[in-house]
ROTILUM-335336 format. One line per 4 residues: number of its first residue (from 1); their letters; for each residue x, y, z of N, C-alpha, C, O. Coordinates in nm, 4 decimals, padded with zeros to 6 digits. Atoms other than C-alpha are relative to their C-alpha. Example, Ala and Ser with C-alpha at 12.3 -4.5 7.8 and 13.67 -1.06 7.14 Angstrom:
! residues 2
1> AS> 00.0890:-00.1190:00.0000:01.2300:-00.4500:00.7800:00.0900:00.1200:00.0000:00.1936:00.1181:00.0665 | -00.0820:-00.1190:-00.0060:01.3670:-00.1060:00.7140:-00.0770:00.1090:00.0730:-00.0261:00.2198:00.0899 $
This chain:
! residues 205
1> MNND> 00.0846:-00.1196:00.0000:00.0000:00.0000:00.0000:00.0885:00.1252:00.0000:00.1742:00.1407:00.0870 | -00.0835:-00.1195:00.0065:00.1511:00.3340:-00.1043:-00.0432:00.1012:00.1060:-00.1436:00.0830:00.1748 | 00.0232:-00.0962:-00.1077:00.1633:00.6384:00.1206:-00.1365:00.0665:-00.0076:-00.2015:00.0862:00.0951 | 00.1303:-00.0645:00.0148:-00.1480:00.8044:-00.0224:-00.1130:-00.0923:00.0449:-00.2068:-00.0485:00.1115 $
5> KQKK> 00.1024:00.0958:-00.0410:-00.3543:00.4883:00.0269:00.0045:-00.0231:00.1511:-00.0991:-00.0378:00.2159 | -00.0140:00.0144:-00.1448:-00.2128:00.4478:00.3782:-00.0706:00.1146:00.0714:-00.1473:00.0934:00.1654 | 00.0594:-00.1168:-00.0646:-00.3160:00.7992:00.4685:-00.1524:-00.0033:-00.0112:-00.2226:00.0224:00.0866 | 00.1449:00.0064:00.0199:-00.6643:00.7577:00.3180:-00.0618:-00.1053:00.0911:-00.1685:-00.0845:00.1487 $
9> HWET> 00.0506:00.1073:-00.0862:-00.7078:00.4311:00.5076:-00.0157:00.0489:00.1432:-00.1206:00.0295:00.2044 | 00.0037:-00.0398:-00.1410:-00.6228:00.5836:00.8457:-00.0907:00.1199:00.0232:-00.1517:00.1307:00.1296 | 00.0961:-00.1102:-00.0152:-00.8197:00.9029:00.7881:-00.1425:-00.0557:00.0077:-00.2241:-00.0092:00.0873 | 00.1325:00.0616:-00.0015:-01.1233:00.6862:00.7141:-00.0265:-00.0698:00.1329:-00.1357:-00.0590:00.1887 $
13> VYET> 00.0157:00.0689:-00.1283:-01.0654:00.4759:01.0256:-00.0384:00.0983:00.1099:-00.1325:00.0746:00.1856 | 00.0234:-00.0938:-00.1102:-01.0529:00.7793:01.2537:-00.1242:00.0865:-00.0220:-00.1814:00.1385:00.0737 | 00.1222:-00.0760:00.0277:-01.3402:00.9571:01.0800:-00.1260:-00.0814:00.0297:-00.2316:-00.0241:00.0566 | 00.1197:00.0844:-00.0063:-01.5756:00.6592:01.1111:-00.0099:-00.0859:00.1252:-00.1083:-00.1580:00.1421 $
17> TRPS> 00.0039:00.0845:-00.1197:-01.4902:00.4944:01.4440:00.0259:00.0815:00.1259:00.0862:00.1887:00.1225 | -00.0276:-00.0554:-00.1319:-01.4844:00.5767:01.8126:00.1062:-00.0869:00.0675:00.1309:-00.1988:00.0226 | -00.1017:00.0812:-00.0685:-01.2131:00.4579:02.0556:-00.0497:-00.1381:00.0419:00.0267:-00.2346:00.0412 | 00.0549:00.1284:-00.0425:-01.4451:00.1817:02.1763:-00.0183:-00.0978:-00.1155:-00.0534:-00.2138:-00.0944 $
21> EVSW> 00.0215:00.0833:00.1178:-01.4607:00.0484:01.8203:00.1288:-00.0410:-00.0700:00.1251:-00.1001:-00.1779 | -00.1284:00.0405:00.0572:-01.0891:-00.0016:01.7544:00.0782:-00.0801:00.1035:00.0691:-00.0541:00.2235 | -00.0598:00.0988:-00.0897:-00.8744:-00.2777:01.9000:00.1113:00.0549:00.0879:00.1369:00.0013:00.1957 | -00.1213:-00.0443:-00.0696:-00.5747:-00.0716:02.0128:-00.0256:00.0929:00.1193:00.0684:00.1299:00.1895 $
25> TQEI> 00.0317:-00.0957:-00.1059:-00.7556:00.1542:02.2610:00.0447:-00.0501:00.1368:00.0207:-00.1654:00.1728 | -00.0394:00.0251:-00.1388:-00.6055:00.1678:02.6133:-00.0364:00.1226:00.0833:00.0019:00.2344:00.0489 | 00.0277:-00.1119:-00.0897:-00.7417:00.3827:02.8933:00.1267:00.0433:00.0715:00.1532:00.1626:00.0866 | -00.1270:-00.0288:-00.0671:-00.4102:00.3570:03.0756:00.1083:-00.0860:-00.0643:00.1102:-00.2073:-00.0437 $
29> PRIS> -00.1073:00.0766:00.0649:-00.1048:00.2541:02.8693:00.1127:-00.0288:00.0998:00.2183:00.0345:00.0960 | -00.0873:00.0208:-00.1159:00.0711:00.1092:03.1732:00.1432:-00.0354:-00.0371:00.2372:00.0216:00.0183 | -00.1362:00.0408:00.0335:00.3685:-00.0610:03.0090:00.0770:00.1154:-00.0622:00.1937:00.1367:-00.0293 | -00.0671:-00.1154:00.0606:00.4493:00.2439:02.7972:00.0412:00.1005:00.1064:00.1534:00.1512:00.1039 $
33> LDLI> -00.0303:-00.0956:-00.1067:00.4314:00.4689:03.1033:00.1105:-00.0522:00.0905:00.1986:00.0233:00.1317 | -00.1030:00.0583:-00.0865:00.6402:00.2291:03.3112:00.1368:00.0039:-00.0663:00.2370:00.0344:-00.0016 | -00.1286:-00.0015:00.0709:00.9098:00.2036:03.0449:00.0563:00.1415:-00.0078:00.1758:00.1623:00.0134 | -00.0467:-00.1389:00.0057:00.9282:00.5799:03.0016:00.0508:00.0451:00.1360:00.1544:00.1109:00.1450 $
37> ASFG> -00.0435:-00.0364:-00.1355:00.9500:00.6262:03.3791:00.1328:-00.0666:00.0357:00.2151:-00.0086:00.1065 | -00.1220:00.0739:-00.0353:01.2251:00.3626:03.4001:00.1267:00.0653:-00.0539:00.2363:00.0376:-00.0052 | -00.1180:-00.0646:00.0576:01.4554:00.5795:03.1878:00.0558:00.1093:00.0909:00.1708:00.1501:00.0747 | -00.0484:-00.0965:-00.0982:01.4804:00.8324:03.4711:00.0337:00.1371:-00.0561:00.1172:00.2076:00.0004 $
41> VDKQ> -00.0277:-00.1321:00.0567:01.4789:01.1406:03.2488:-00.0791:00.1055:00.0771:-00.1760:00.0730:00.1458 | 00.0740:-00.1055:-00.0693:01.3672:01.4781:03.3837:-00.1223:00.0413:-00.0812:-00.1402:-00.0019:-00.1950 | 00.1279:-00.0355:00.0608:01.0349:01.6373:03.3006:00.0149:00.0899:-00.1233:-00.0821:00.1115:-00.1960 | -00.0250:-00.0814:00.1191:01.1937:01.8602:03.0346:00.0461:-00.0841:-00.1192:00.0688:-00.0304:-00.2276 $
45> AKII> -00.0475:00.0871:00.1074:01.3011:01.5597:02.8271:-00.0929:00.0063:-00.1205:-00.2148:00.0166:-00.1064 | 00.0780:-00.0028:00.1234:01.1893:01.5626:02.4654:-00.0459:-00.1425:-00.0339:00.0357:-00.2318:-00.0563 | 00.0606:00.1304:00.0240:00.9507:01.2709:02.4043:-00.0853:00.0064:-00.1256:-00.1643:00.0994:-00.1421 | 00.0871:00.0088:00.1165:00.7934:01.1708:02.0736:-00.0745:-00.1328:00.0026:-00.0147:-00.2379:00.0257 $
49> DVGG> 00.0834:00.1187:00.0125:00.5048:00.9245:02.0399:-00.0316:-00.0191:-00.1473:-00.1136:00.0534:-00.2037 | 00.0119:00.0237:00.1436:00.5257:00.7850:01.6871:-00.1240:-00.0865:-00.0260:-00.1396:-00.1939:00.0322 | 00.1258:00.0693:00.0243:00.1887:00.6776:01.5489:-00.0957:00.0136:00.1165:-00.1795:-00.0733:00.1402 | 00.0772:-00.0189:-00.1216:00.0292:00.8210:01.8600:-00.1490:00.0129:-00.0213:-00.2270:-00.0197:00.0681 $
53> GDSK> 00.1430:-00.0125:00.0278:-00.3046:00.8937:01.6933:-00.0732:00.0733:00.1100:-00.0304:00.1802:00.1537 | 00.0704:-00.0604:-00.1121:-00.5601:00.9695:01.9610:00.0205:-00.0814:00.1282:-00.0654:-00.0843:00.2164 | -00.0382:00.0739:-00.1207:-00.3843:00.7479:02.2178:00.0010:00.0921:00.1212:00.0289:00.2115:00.1099 | 00.0010:-00.0778:-00.1228:-00.4154:00.8602:02.5789:00.1361:00.0038:00.0695:00.1469:00.0525:00.1820 $
57> LVDH> -00.1339:-00.0109:-00.0589:-00.0415:00.8236:02.6409:00.0343:00.1454:00.0274:00.0875:00.1781:00.1335 | -00.0325:-00.1417:-00.0167:-00.0050:01.1984:02.5892:-00.0727:00.0596:00.1203:-00.0156:00.1426:00.1911 | 00.0754:-00.0490:-00.1151:-00.2768:01.2670:02.8491:00.0736:-00.0308:00.1296:00.0895:00.0550:00.2164 | -00.0655:00.0436:-00.1233:-00.0930:01.0672:03.1128:00.1375:00.0637:00.0169:00.1779:00.0958:00.1286 $
61> LLEQ> -00.1306:-00.0664:-00.0092:00.2468:01.2155:03.0282:-00.0158:00.1437:00.0461:00.0633:00.1918:00.1273 | 00.0261:-00.1370:-00.0454:00.1039:01.5652:03.0689:-00.0365:00.0015:00.1477:00.0096:00.0882:00.2219 | 00.0387:00.0069:-00.1407:-00.0536:01.4649:03.4007:00.1207:-00.0247:00.0899:00.1247:00.0211:00.2041 | -00.1198:00.0293:-00.0776:00.2853:01.3382:03.5155:00.1016:00.1136:-00.0030:00.2058:00.1064:00.0622 $
65> GYKN> -00.0844:-00.1187:-00.0024:00.4408:01.6744:03.4397:00.1020:00.0135:-00.1098:00.1850:00.1042:-00.1051 | -00.0944:-00.0136:00.1113:00.6341:01.6134:03.1186:-00.0371:00.1227:-00.0835:-00.1544:00.1481:-00.1110 | 00.0213:-00.1320:00.0588:00.6775:01.9426:02.9371:00.0264:00.0077:-00.1506:-00.0089:00.1070:-00.2141 | -00.0486:-00.0124:00.1372:00.8140:01.8595:02.5919:-00.0399:-00.1242:-00.0798:00.0435:-00.2098:-00.1093 $
69> ITVL> 00.0555:00.1198:00.0632:00.5910:01.6071:02.4148:-00.0400:00.0291:-00.1439:-00.0996:00.1328:-00.1733 | 00.0411:-00.0065:00.1403:00.5433:01.5503:02.0413:-00.0793:-00.1259:-00.0330:-00.0415:-00.2359:00.0073 | 00.0774:00.1143:00.0490:00.2777:01.3263:01.8867:-00.0025:00.0060:-00.1521:-00.0409:00.1073:-00.2105 | -00.0041:00.0096:00.1461:00.3202:01.2143:01.5254:-00.0973:-00.1071:-00.0463:-00.1034:-00.2156:00.0116 $
73> DISE> 00.0875:00.1011:00.0591:00.0594:01.0367:01.3158:-00.0267:00.0346:-00.1452:-00.0244:00.1515:-00.1836 | 00.0318:-00.0212:00.1408:-00.0245:00.9904:00.9494:-00.1385:00.0617:-00.0166:-00.1662:00.1258:-00.1180 | 00.1381:-00.0456:00.0093:-00.3892:01.0783:01.0241:-00.0207:00.1342:00.0702:-00.0042:00.1456:00.1916 | 00.0323:-00.1300:-00.0583:-00.4779:01.4417:01.0754:-00.1247:-00.0093:00.0885:-00.1337:00.0570:00.1918 $
77> KALE> 00.1230:00.0166:-00.0773:-00.8211:01.3331:01.1996:00.0296:-00.0588:00.1373:-00.0314:-00.0186:00.2365 | -00.0369:00.0594:-00.1287:-00.6619:01.1206:01.4722:00.0539:00.1050:00.0955:00.0182:00.1073:00.2132 | -00.0580:-00.1042:-00.0848:-00.4642:01.4161:01.6015:-00.1049:00.1034:00.0391:-00.1010:00.1569:00.1499 | 00.1093:-00.0919:-00.0339:-00.7720:01.6396:01.5842:-00.0818:-00.0545:00.1173:-00.1214:00.0206:00.2064 $
81> KAKE> 00.0748:00.0624:-00.1089:-00.9532:01.3923:01.8095:00.0749:00.0148:00.1324:00.0157:00.0459:00.2357 | -00.0807:-00.0131:-00.1220:-00.6674:01.3974:02.0587:-00.0017:00.1438:00.0512:-00.0137:00.1674:00.1715 | 00.0018:-00.1411:-00.0401:-00.6588:01.7774:02.0587:-00.1343:00.0379:00.0626:-00.1392:00.1089:00.1630 | 00.1334:-00.0297:-00.0545:-01.0341:01.7972:02.1159:-00.0142:-00.0567:00.1409:-00.0707:00.0079:00.2292 $
85> RLGV> 00.0094:00.0632:-00.1318:-01.0063:01.5571:02.4089:00.0806:00.0767:00.1047:00.0367:00.0932:00.2185 | -00.0881:-00.0691:-00.0940:-00.7208:01.7490:02.5680:-00.0427:00.1436:00.0272:-00.0102:00.1984:00.1325 | 00.0421:-00.1385:-00.0187:-00.8769:02.0922:02.5219:00.1192:00.0946:00.0039:00.2067:00.0881:-00.0825 | -00.1066:-00.0997:-00.0068:-00.6473:02.3743:02.6321:00.1369:-00.0648:00.0194:00.2387:-00.0060:-00.0170 $
89> KAGN> -00.1280:00.0685:-00.0207:-00.3790:02.1210:02.7288:00.0680:-00.0343:-00.1313:00.1895:-00.0535:-00.1353 | -00.0571:00.0340:00.1307:-00.3323:02.0448:02.3583:00.1046:00.1021:-00.0439:00.1940:00.0706:-00.1224 | -00.0970:-00.1039:00.0344:-00.1425:02.3720:02.3306:00.1377:-00.0251:00.0574:00.2345:00.0404:00.0185 | -00.1292:00.0337:-00.0603:00.1341:02.2184:02.5408:00.0699:-00.1149:-00.0715:00.1739:-00.1630:-00.0265 $
93> VSWI> -00.0519:00.1142:00.0758:00.1981:01.9455:02.2818:00.0317:00.0433:-00.1420:-00.0391:00.1259:-00.1996 | -00.0300:-00.0206:00.1426:00.3667:01.9535:01.9403:-00.0657:-00.1123:-00.0790:-00.0505:-00.2299:-00.0457 | 00.0747:00.0980:00.0796:00.1531:01.7802:01.6765:00.0562:-00.0022:-00.1413:00.0708:00.1025:-00.2044 | -00.0582:00.0135:00.1335:00.2988:01.6454:01.3521:-00.0821:-00.1001:-00.0811:-00.0973:-00.2154:-00.0410 $
97> VSDI> 00.0692:00.0892:00.0927:00.0948:01.5006:01.0643:00.1007:-00.0461:-00.1044:00.1460:00.0329:-00.1872 | -00.0991:00.0521:00.0943:00.3296:01.2734:00.8698:-00.0009:-00.1519:00.0004:-00.0188:-00.2145:00.1049 | -00.0349:00.1412:00.0091:00.3827:00.9223:00.7456:00.1423:-00.0125:00.0549:00.2271:00.0717:00.0255 | -00.1335:00.0139:-00.0573:00.6851:00.7938:00.9357:00.1067:-00.0104:-00.1089:00.2209:00.0306:-00.0881 $
101> MDFK> -00.0960:00.0128:00.1089:00.8507:00.7160:00.6020:00.0403:00.1353:-00.0588:00.1448:00.1479:-00.1226 | -00.0277:-00.1340:00.0515:00.8342:01.0861:00.5141:00.0516:00.0948:00.1077:00.0786:00.2117:00.0799 | -00.0323:-00.0852:-00.1139:00.9319:01.2169:00.8574:00.1444:00.0482:-00.0066:00.2380:-00.0314:-00.0148 | -00.1326:-00.0611:-00.0025:01.2248:01.4577:00.8571:00.0089:00.0875:00.1255:-00.0232:00.2063:00.1211 $
105> PKTT> 00.0000:-00.0721:-00.1285:01.2766:01.5593:01.2210:00.0843:00.1272:-00.0056:00.1929:00.1300:-00.0635 | -00.0726:-00.1265:-00.0089:01.3796:01.9182:01.2866:00.0737:00.0121:00.1323:00.1414:00.1116:00.1582 | -00.0675:00.0024:-00.1278:01.5071:01.8253:01.6303:00.0302:-00.1447:00.0352:-00.0080:-00.2357:-00.0384 | -00.0233:00.1351:-00.0496:01.6288:01.5233:01.8267:-00.0874:-00.0225:00.1228:-00.1406:00.0717:00.1816 $
109> YDIW> 00.0873:00.0358:-00.1108:01.4407:01.3380:02.0975:00.0751:-00.0861:00.1010:00.1546:-00.1727:00.0646 | -00.0591:00.0822:-00.1061:01.5481:01.1956:02.4312:-00.0650:-00.1375:00.0040:00.0019:-00.2378:00.0287 | 00.0745:00.1258:-00.0025:01.2779:00.9278:02.4133:-00.0884:-00.0093:-00.1241:-00.1640:00.0826:-00.1557 | 00.0845:00.0323:00.1164:01.1162:00.7750:02.1046:-00.0887:-00.1162:00.0414:-00.0378:-00.2224:00.0771 $
113> HDRA> 00.0944:00.1052:-00.0365:00.8015:00.5712:02.1784:-00.0871:-00.0336:-00.1199:-00.1341:00.0557:-00.1904 | 00.0829:00.0441:00.1126:00.6101:00.3649:01.9231:-00.0696:-00.1306:00.0385:-00.0046:-00.2334:00.0575 | 00.0798:00.1211:-00.0232:00.3287:00.1187:01.9959:-00.0914:-00.0280:-00.1193:-00.1716:-00.1213:-00.1146 | 00.1032:00.0053:00.1037:00.1448:00.1636:01.6675:00.0497:-00.0096:-00.1433:-00.0278:-00.0448:-00.2323 $
117> TFHF> -00.0457:-00.0156:00.1383:00.3655:00.1994:01.3614:00.0903:-00.1121:-00.0485:00.0742:-00.1610:-00.1603 | -00.1091:00.0853:00.0476:00.6595:-00.0388:01.3482:-00.0497:-00.1315:-00.0591:00.0050:-00.1782:-00.1590 | 00.0431:00.1310:00.0502:00.4637:-00.3620:01.2988:-00.0749:00.0090:-00.1335:-00.1013:-00.0937:-00.1959 | 00.0619:-00.0149:00.1315:00.2924:-00.2168:00.9895:00.1043:00.0065:-00.1128:00.0684:00.0064:-00.2306 $
121> LTMR> -00.1065:-00.0057:00.1007:00.6292:-00.1990:00.8116:00.0382:-00.1427:-00.0367:00.1189:-00.2055:00.0319 | -00.0149:00.1417:00.0354:00.6254:-00.5336:00.6337:00.1123:-00.0262:-00.1000:00.1459:-00.1416:-00.1265 | -00.1080:00.0164:00.0960:00.9038:-00.4702:00.3823:00.1329:00.0385:00.0634:00.1401:00.1316:00.1437 | -00.1328:-00.0237:-00.0578:01.2742:-00.4806:00.4667:00.0455:00.1436:-00.0209:00.1079:00.2027:00.0673 $
125> EQVS> -00.0427:-00.1364:00.0292:01.3313:-00.1438:00.2994:-00.0676:00.1001:00.0946:-00.0061:00.1987:00.1354 | 00.0713:-00.0883:-00.0922:01.0663:00.0190:00.5206:00.0623:-00.0049:00.1395:00.0815:00.0983:00.2039 | -00.0619:00.0162:-00.1318:01.2215:-00.1226:00.8370:00.1342:00.0715:00.0034:00.1657:00.1405:00.1004 | -00.1311:-00.0649:00.0056:01.5657:-00.0024:00.7295:-00.0133:00.1518:00.0050:00.0646:00.2188:00.0727 $
129> MYVS> 00.0199:-00.1443:00.0007:01.4346:00.3477:00.6629:-00.0441:00.0490:00.1386:00.0041:00.1514:00.1871 | 00.0453:-00.0353:-00.1350:01.2542:00.3585:00.9988:00.1182:00.0039:00.0965:00.1349:00.0999:00.1717 | -00.1155:00.0073:-00.0900:01.5689:00.2507:01.1825:00.0957:00.1151:-00.0264:00.1521:00.1722:00.0670 | -00.0886:-00.1114:00.0354:01.7716:00.5112:00.9948:-00.0526:00.1316:00.0566:00.0251:00.2125:00.1072 $
133> IAQR> 00.0595:-00.1215:-00.0557:01.5275:00.7867:01.0990:00.0190:00.0032:00.1510:00.0530:00.1072:00.2074 | -00.0186:00.0066:-00.1446:01.5431:00.6699:01.4602:00.1452:00.0246:00.0384:00.1722:00.0927:00.1373 | -00.1419:-00.0200:-00.0283:01.9222:00.6608:01.4513:00.0366:00.1484:-00.0018:00.1165:00.1946:00.0797 | -00.0301:-00.1426:00.0115:01.9301:01.0253:01.3446:-00.0728:00.0835:00.1045:-00.0322:00.1959:00.1339 $
137> SVTK> 00.0903:-00.0809:-00.0812:01.6596:01.1350:01.5864:00.0106:-00.0223:00.1494:-00.0210:00.0675:00.2273 | 00.0051:00.0381:-00.1417:01.7092:00.9563:01.9193:00.1358:00.0183:00.0654:00.2368:-00.0326:00.0167 | -00.1256:-00.0227:-00.0715:01.9722:01.0699:02.1660:00.0180:-00.0913:00.1207:00.1310:-00.1152:00.1636 | -00.0134:00.0786:-00.1233:01.8929:00.8482:02.4660:-00.0718:-00.1344:-00.0051:-00.0070:-00.2389:00.0013 $
141> FLTI> 00.0753:00.1238:-00.0179:01.6130:00.5908:02.4675:-00.1048:-00.0211:-00.1089:-00.1576:00.0734:-00.1675 | 00.0954:00.0409:00.1022:01.3848:00.3998:02.2317:-00.0890:-00.1087:00.0593:-00.0395:-00.2021:00.1224 | 00.0942:00.1032:-00.0431:01.0712:00.1996:02.3143:-00.0884:-00.0374:-00.1176:-00.1553:00.0477:-00.1763 | 00.0798:00.0494:00.1119:00.9033:-00.0152:02.0510:-00.0962:-00.1060:00.0512:-00.0551:-00.2025:00.1156 $
145> GTFS> 00.1011:00.1009:-00.0300:00.5773:-00.2037:02.1031:-00.0565:-00.0539:-00.1300:-00.1054:00.0229:-00.2129 | 00.0490:00.0635:00.1223:00.4779:-00.4518:01.8319:-00.0865:-00.1203:00.0357:-00.0940:-00.1599:00.1521 | 00.0664:00.1274:-00.0221:00.2608:-00.7563:01.7909:00.1058:-00.1101:00.0122:00.2006:-00.1159:-00.0661 | -00.0947:00.1088:-00.0212:00.4434:-01.0615:01.9232:-00.0252:-00.1134:-00.0986:-00.1140:-00.1054:-00.1835 $
149> EYGP> 00.0182:00.1191:00.0835:00.4792:-01.3989:01.7538:-00.1380:-00.0627:00.0209:-00.1877:-00.1357:-00.0649 | 00.1294:00.0591:-00.0332:00.1513:-01.4914:01.9223:-00.1135:00.1018:-00.0132:-00.2268:00.0757:00.0274 | 00.1006:-00.1031:00.0207:-00.0313:-01.1721:01.8320:-00.0730:-00.0200:-00.1316:-00.0476:-00.1177:-00.2020 | 00.0751:00.0106:00.1257:-00.2699:-01.1115:01.5403:00.0901:00.0185:-00.1211:00.1999:00.0732:-00.1109 $
153> QKCS> -00.0743:-00.0122:00.1246:-00.1527:-01.1266:01.1817:-00.0435:00.1209:-00.0819:00.0211:00.1573:-00.1801 | 00.0476:-00.1214:00.0650:-00.3549:-00.8221:01.0766:-00.0490:00.0963:00.1063:-00.0832:00.0564:00.2176 | 00.0570:-00.1025:-00.0871:-00.4638:-00.4956:01.2339:-00.0706:00.1014:-00.0888:-00.0133:00.1490:-00.1867 | 00.0800:-00.0931:00.0799:-00.7371:-00.2682:01.0986:-00.0082:-00.0436:-00.1458:-00.0143:00.0392:-00.2367 $
157> GLPI> 00.0097:00.0533:00.1349:-00.7551:-00.4979:00.7971:00.1297:-00.0009:-00.0783:00.1319:-00.0439:-00.1936 | -00.1290:-00.0070:00.0687:-00.3877:-00.4447:00.7109:00.0943:-00.1082:00.0518:00.0893:-00.1424:00.1699 | -00.0984:00.0981:-00.0463:-00.1089:-00.7056:00.7228:00.1034:00.0665:00.0904:00.1371:00.1836:00.0730 | -00.1041:-00.0517:-00.0892:00.1475:-00.6632:00.9978:00.1150:-00.1006:00.0045:00.1057:-00.2102:-00.0507 $
161> KQYS> -00.1140:00.0892:-00.0201:00.4843:-00.8138:01.0886:00.0106:-00.0316:00.1486:00.0187:00.0591:00.2315 | -00.0146:00.0424:-00.1386:00.5094:-01.0157:01.4091:00.1478:-00.0056:00.0375:00.2344:-00.0273:-00.0473 | -00.1388:-00.0004:-00.0460:00.8227:-01.0009:01.6213:00.0193:-00.0865:00.1236:-00.0695:-00.0981:00.2081 | -00.0482:00.0619:-00.1229:01.0085:-01.2100:01.8762:00.0978:00.0978:00.0649:00.1365:00.1975:00.0041 $
165> ETTL> -00.0993:-00.0855:-00.0655:01.2444:-01.0556:02.1287:00.1275:00.0078:-00.0821:00.1884:00.1143:-00.0926 | -00.1234:00.0023:00.0793:01.5359:-01.1619:01.9091:-00.0131:00.0812:-00.1277:00.0747:00.1617:-00.1588 | 00.0117:-00.0709:00.1274:01.4028:-01.0296:01.5793:-00.0210:00.1498:00.0205:00.0274:00.2302:-00.0592 | 00.0178:-00.1431:-00.0251:01.2922:-00.6981:01.7307:00.1314:00.0626:00.0441:00.1672:00.1707:-00.0026 $
169> SNSF> -00.1290:-00.0523:-00.0470:01.6243:-00.6497:01.9107:00.0990:00.0123:-00.1148:00.1730:00.1103:-00.1237 | -00.0941:-00.0014:00.1119:01.8185:-00.7365:01.5956:-00.0295:00.1121:-00.0988:00.0602:00.1570:-00.1701 | 00.0351:-00.1081:00.0918:01.6295:-00.4710:01.4004:00.0726:00.1290:00.0338:00.0953:00.2123:-00.0540 | -00.0600:-00.1256:-00.0451:01.7990:-00.1992:01.6063:00.1424:-00.0183:00.0515:00.1980:00.0722:00.1138 $
173> VGSF> -00.1255:00.0356:-00.0647:02.1255:-00.3682:01.6972:00.1153:00.0939:-00.0352:00.2080:00.1085:00.0444 | -00.1124:-00.0832:00.0413:02.3499:-00.1276:01.5049:00.0268:00.1191:00.0896:00.1418:00.1466:00.1238 | -00.0174:-00.1245:-00.0746:02.2877:00.1878:01.7081:-00.0615:-00.0014:00.1390:-00.0446:00.0938:00.2152 | 00.0687:00.0038:-00.1282:02.0854:00.0744:02.0098:00.0299:-00.1297:00.0741:00.0387:-00.2369:00.0143 $
177> EKIR> -00.0245:00.1146:-00.0862:02.1552:-00.1576:02.3007:-00.1286:-00.0351:00.0750:-00.1886:00.0507:00.1398 | 00.1234:00.0413:-00.0675:01.8617:-00.3586:02.4343:00.0138:00.0120:00.1515:00.1137:-00.0297:00.2100 | 00.0056:-00.0050:-00.1456:01.7674:-00.2836:02.7932:-00.0821:-00.1176:00.0518:-00.0334:-00.1969:00.1324 | 00.0833:00.1145:-00.0379:01.4788:-00.5269:02.8371:-00.1197:-00.0099:-00.0930:-00.1549:00.0852:-00.1628 $
181> CTTE> 00.1218:00.0238:00.0765:01.1759:-00.6777:02.6684:-00.1049:-00.0635:00.0903:-00.0723:-00.1350:00.1851 | 00.1092:00.0583:-00.0762:00.8368:-00.7724:02.8044:-00.1203:-00.0157:-00.0911:-00.1318:00.0550:-00.1913 | 00.1216:00.0167:00.0782:00.5056:-00.8960:02.6683:-00.1198:00.0526:00.0784:-00.1176:00.0609:00.2012 | 00.1240:-00.0476:-00.0598:00.1588:-00.7610:02.7329:-00.1165:-00.0667:-00.0703:-00.1242:-00.0650:-00.1932 $
185> NHTT> 00.1239:00.0512:00.0550:-00.1722:-00.9376:02.6839:-00.1037:00.1120:00.0061:-00.1686:00.1343:00.1083 | 00.0889:-00.1158:00.0077:-00.3778:-00.6409:02.5704:-00.1431:-00.0453:-00.0206:-00.1731:-00.1190:-00.1145 | 00.1423:00.0284:00.0152:-00.7516:-00.6702:02.6230:-00.0640:00.1111:-00.0810:-00.0635:00.2271:-00.0398 | 00.0613:-00.0997:00.0882:-00.9315:-00.4946:02.3396:-00.1359:00.0428:00.0552:-00.1885:-00.0218:00.1458 $
189> PFQT> 00.1357:-00.0392:-00.0406:-01.2607:-00.3039:02.3818:-00.1046:-00.1083:-00.0284:-00.2150:-00.1044:00.0259 | 00.0934:00.1081:00.0335:-01.4229:-00.6177:02.2337:00.0221:-00.1218:00.0892:-00.0380:-00.2271:00.0681 | -00.0308:00.1070:-00.0949:-01.2813:-00.8307:02.5200:00.0718:-00.1184:-00.0656:00.0567:-00.2324:-00.0216 | -00.0909:00.0988:00.0558:-01.0410:-01.0210:02.2942:00.1410:00.0334:00.0465:00.1667:00.1438:00.0946 $
193> IQQF> -00.1372:-00.0189:-00.0479:-00.6713:-01.0645:02.3741:00.0961:00.0085:-00.1179:00.0912:-00.0738:-00.2094 | -00.1072:-00.0141:00.0984:-00.3813:-00.9424:02.1609:00.1325:00.0072:00.0763:00.1469:00.0872:00.1687 | -00.1291:-00.0047:-00.0689:-00.0248:-01.0128:02.2679:00.0961:00.0957:-00.0693:00.1249:00.0829:-00.1883 | -00.1003:-00.0955:00.0454:00.2203:-00.7253:02.2312:00.1359:-00.0355:00.0593:00.1450:-00.0963:00.1659 $
197> LFCS> -00.1372:00.0091:-00.0487:00.5969:-00.7312:02.2690:00.0562:00.1414:00.0083:00.0514:00.2160:-00.0894 | -00.0639:-00.1297:-00.0187:00.7697:-00.4233:02.4110:00.1477:-00.0209:00.0281:00.1843:-00.1027:00.1125 | -00.1433:-00.0007:-00.0295:01.1455:-00.3703:02.3984:00.0462:00.1435:00.0170:00.0070:00.2323:-00.0588 | -00.0600:-00.1319:-00.0204:01.3347:-00.0737:02.5353:00.1488:-00.0083:-00.0293:00.2131:-00.1105:-00.0053 $
201> FKRK> -00.1388:-00.0046:00.0447:01.6753:00.0315:02.4093:00.0669:00.1298:00.0470:00.0014:00.2312:00.0711 | -00.0802:-00.1180:-00.0310:01.9546:00.2717:02.4990:00.0883:00.0304:-00.1197:00.1474:-00.0596:-00.1794 | -00.0836:-00.0416:00.1130:02.1348:00.4708:02.2321:00.1459:-00.0278:00.0295:00.1973:00.0105:00.1346 | -00.1433:00.0261:-00.0161:02.4913:00.3497:02.1840:00.0763:00.1300:-00.0230:00.0391:00.2107:-00.1082 $
205> I> -00.0826:-00.1211:00.0138:02.7539:00.6195:02.2216:00.0947:-00.0157:-00.1190:00.1729:00.0749:-00.1481 $
């Protein structure tokens, strides 16, 4: 699927569904919050949530006092939903509408978080480009959440790539050192279970 079709797909998803109607919704993204907290950065750290959509991770980070948050998503509608939910707090967040493949960061980030994008990159060239962007953009820590080997094979009707701890770690081995990996059995709004794999990494000097 080319970039234009990808964008149209996700705009349609966010225009026609509510959070209770999509599988990835989390009221409290506990593992993401725990991993970010484990890095021990100060509240001024620059954090980017890649593929953040209308995820509530940004809500919780703001509540915890983080001051420098960016949310990137291919869907403008998704970000509009997040801004509407946050109200005046949305002004404290940087919002970027972009396909990750087209993303040209104007700054670097202390923490790069992604629970939504990486597993949709099914071609080797896409993975290589993603890793290259992260290498240029991340100064300290990286957190990637993907579907595990025991997770679904599709999401939102699109094919995804499943990962084991080894294959996910090897994807970033050149510039990042693995800190730890953990799995999460995510309960969807439909009361089904999807297994995610989360790995955190430290930027090699």
